[in-house]
C-alpha positions in Angstrom: 20.4 33.9 -19.3 16.9 33.3 -18.0 17.8 30.1 -16.4 20.2 31.8 -14.0 17.2 33.8 -12.7 15.2 30.7 -12.3 18.1 28.7 -10.8 17.4 25.6 -13.0 18.4 24.4 -16.4 15.2 23.6 -18.4 15.2 25.5 -21.6 16.2 23.8 -24.9 19.7 24.4 -26.2 21.3 23.8 -29.5 22.6 25.3 -32.8 20.5 27.5 -35.1 17.1 28.6 -33.9 16.1 26.7 -30.7 13.3 28.9 -29.3 10.7 28.8 -32.0 7.8 29.9 -29.9 7.6 32.5 -27.1 8.0 30.8 -23.7 6.2 32.7 -20.9 8.0 31.7 -17.7 6.0 32.5 -14.6 8.0 32.2 -11.4 5.8 31.4 -8.4 7.3 31.7 -4.9 6.0 28.7 -3.0 7.5 28.9 0.6 6.2 25.5 1.7 7.5 23.6 -1.4 9.7 20.6 -0.5 10.9 20.5 -4.2 10.7 22.6 -7.3 8.4 21.8 -10.1 7.1 23.1 -13.5 3.6 23.1 -14.8 2.6 23.8 -18.4 -0.5 25.5 -19.6 -1.1 22.7 -22.2 -0.8 20.1 -19.4 -2.3 21.7 -16.3 -2.7 18.6 -14.2 1.0 17.4 -14.7 3.8 18.4 -12.3 7.3 18.1 -13.8 9.8 17.6 -11.0 12.5 16.4 -13.4 13.6 19.5 -15.3 15.2 17.5 -18.1 11.7 16.0 -18.8 10.3 19.6 -18.7 12.9 20.6 -21.3 11.8 17.6 -23.4 8.1 18.7 -23.0 9.0 22.1 -24.4 10.7 20.6 -27.4 7.8 18.1 -28.0 5.1 20.8 -27.7 7.2 23.2 -30.0 7.4 20.4 -32.6 3.7 19.7 -32.2 2.8 23.3 -33.0 5.6 24.3 -35.4 6.5 21.0 -37.0 10.1 19.6 -37.2 11.1 21.9 -40.0 12.4 24.8 -37.8 9.3 27.0 -38.5 8.2 29.4 -35.8 4.9 30.3 -34.2 3.5 33.1 -32.1 1.5 30.7 -29.9 3.2 30.8 -26.5 4.2 28.0 -24.2 3.0 28.9 -20.7 5.4 27.5 -18.1 5.0 28.0 -14.4 8.0 27.3 -12.1 7.1 26.7 -8.5 9.9 27.1 -6.0 10.7 28.5 -2.6 13.9 29.9 -4.1 12.3 32.4 -6.6 10.5 35.6 -6.4 7.1 36.1 -8.1 8.1 37.2 -11.6 7.1 36.7 -15.2 9.7 36.4 -18.0 9.4 35.8 -21.7 11.9 33.9 -23.9 11.4 35.0 -27.5 12.7 33.4 -30.7 16.1 34.8 -31.6 16.7 37.0 -34.6 17.6 35.2 -37.8 18.0 36.7 -41.3 18.6 33.6 -43.4 16.0 30.9 -43.5 17.2 27.3 -42.9 15.4 24.1 -43.9 11.8 24.7 -44.6 11.5 28.0 -42.8 9.5 30.6 -44.6 11.5 33.1 -46.7 10.2 36.0 -44.5 11.4 34.4 -41.3 13.1 37.6 -40.1 9.8 39.6 -40.5 7.8 36.9 -38.7 10.2 36.9 -35.7 
């Protein structure tokens, strides 16, 4: 699991398809950091020190781009994690494979993923 590499729980969890957009996770080693924080490409001036609120932000931005109907998008969420406990590394969390559309997902969801 990606979160074990980061050392923090912040990715959405649930049943069915949860990751509906690629999430580019950039780990930034910050030796002088007193606390860990996350910044998002779509909110560059906001530091999220509460990782539960960062998870909520991922969900809200996913819904903003994809809607609430479990659709997917290839528009990535850019997420930078700053911590003295990580190495400089970039990871990508992709939508999981699904073969059968649910809700209002397009009939070719498998091909789109």
